[in-house]
N, C-alpha and C positions, 0 to 999 in steps of 0.2 A: 931124247936127252942122251948125252954121251956117257960113257962109262966113268969118265973122270968126274962129272957132275954127281953122278949117283954115289961114287965113293966119297966125295967131299961131303955131300948131304948126310950120308950114313955116319961118317966120322963126327960131324957136328951134332947129329942127333944122339949118338952114343955119348959124346961129351956132355951134352945137356942132361941126359938121363943120369949119368954118373954124378954130375954136380948136384942135381936135384936130390938124388938119393942120399948123398953125403950130407947135404944141408938138412934134410928131413931126419936122418939118423942122429945127427948132432943135436938138433933141436929137441927131439924126443928124449934123448939121453939126458940133456940138461933139465928138462921138465921133471923127469923121474928122479934124478938126483936132488933137485930142489925140494920135491915133495918128501923124499926120505930125510933130508936134512931138517926140514921143518918138523917132521914127525919126531925125530930124535930130540930136537930142541924142546918141543912141547912136552915130551915124556919126561925129560930131565927137569924142566921147570915145575911140572906138576909133582914129581917125586919130591923135589926140594920143598915146595909149598906144603904138601901133605905132611912131610916130616916135621916141619916147623910147627904146624898146627898140633900134631901129636905131642910134641915136646911141651908146648905151652899148655895144652889140655891136661897132660899128666901133672904138671906143676900146680895148676889151678885145682884139679880134683884132689891132689894130695893136701894142699892147703885147706881146702874145704872139709876134707875128712878129719883133719886135725882140729877143726873148729878154730882156725886162726882167723885173725882179722882179715877182711876182704881186701885183697890187693887190687885196687881199681886200675892201676896201670897195667897189670898183667891181664885183667879182664878185658880192658880196652884193646890190648894187643891181640887177644884171642878173637874178639869181634872183628878186628881189622883183617886178621887172617881168614876168618869166615867170609868176609866181604870179598876178598881176593878169590876164595874158592867159588863163590857165587858167580864171579866173572868168567871163570874158565872151566869149572867142574860140571859134570853132568848132574841131573836132579837127585839121583840116589846118594851121591857124595855130599851134596848140599844139605839134603835132609839128615844125613848121619851127623854132619857137623852141627847143624841146628839142634838136634836131639842131644848131642854131647854137651853143648853149652847149657842147654836147659837143665840137664841133669846136674851139672856142676853148680849151677845157680841154686838149685833145690838143696844141694848138700850144704851150701852156706847157711841155709835157713834151718838146718837141723843140728842137733848136738854132735859132739865128736863121735866118730865111728871107731869102736874098739877093734883091735887087730883081727879077732875071730870073725867079726861081722864083715870086715873089709875082705877077708879071704873068702867068705861065703858069697860075697857080691860078685866075685870073679866067675863064679859058676852060674850066675843068673844072667841070661842074655839081655834082659831089660835093664841091668845095672852095670854091665861092663861096656860102657860107651867107647872106651878107648879101642877095644877090640871091634866093636860094631863099625866105628869109623875106619879103622885099619883095613877091615875086610872090604868095605865099600871102595876105599882108595885103591887097594890092590886090584880089585876087579876092573876099575877104571884104567889103571896102568897096564893091565893085561890086555885090555881092548886096544890100547894105543900101540902096543908092541907088535 
């Protein structure tokens, strides 16, 4: 084989290797960026969902503690949010949401809670379901970050 052929084949081989490495690098970069974008979007969606659930939960618990008439629309909204949490949340967050709703429903079955008792409930882990859910949600968001 002549030197010209060897030079030509070496140049073609180098071009092929360069093109393949560029293609592989670009593809890998796009895959990594796509995963990061999905992770950021999932984190934001969960943060928004958990925040909405906490807001509704606080309203329902406040209403129940004041022994107000049950707002079925708000309860239904809370159940809908819990359903969405079941779709995307891990089991510990789902369990915290379920426990919080059960607690709120139990409050509706009891008389009004005086302010001193409401304050005392904040120091009892089994009575502060807003905090229980918030901690479970925070742990989930930290895992996603």
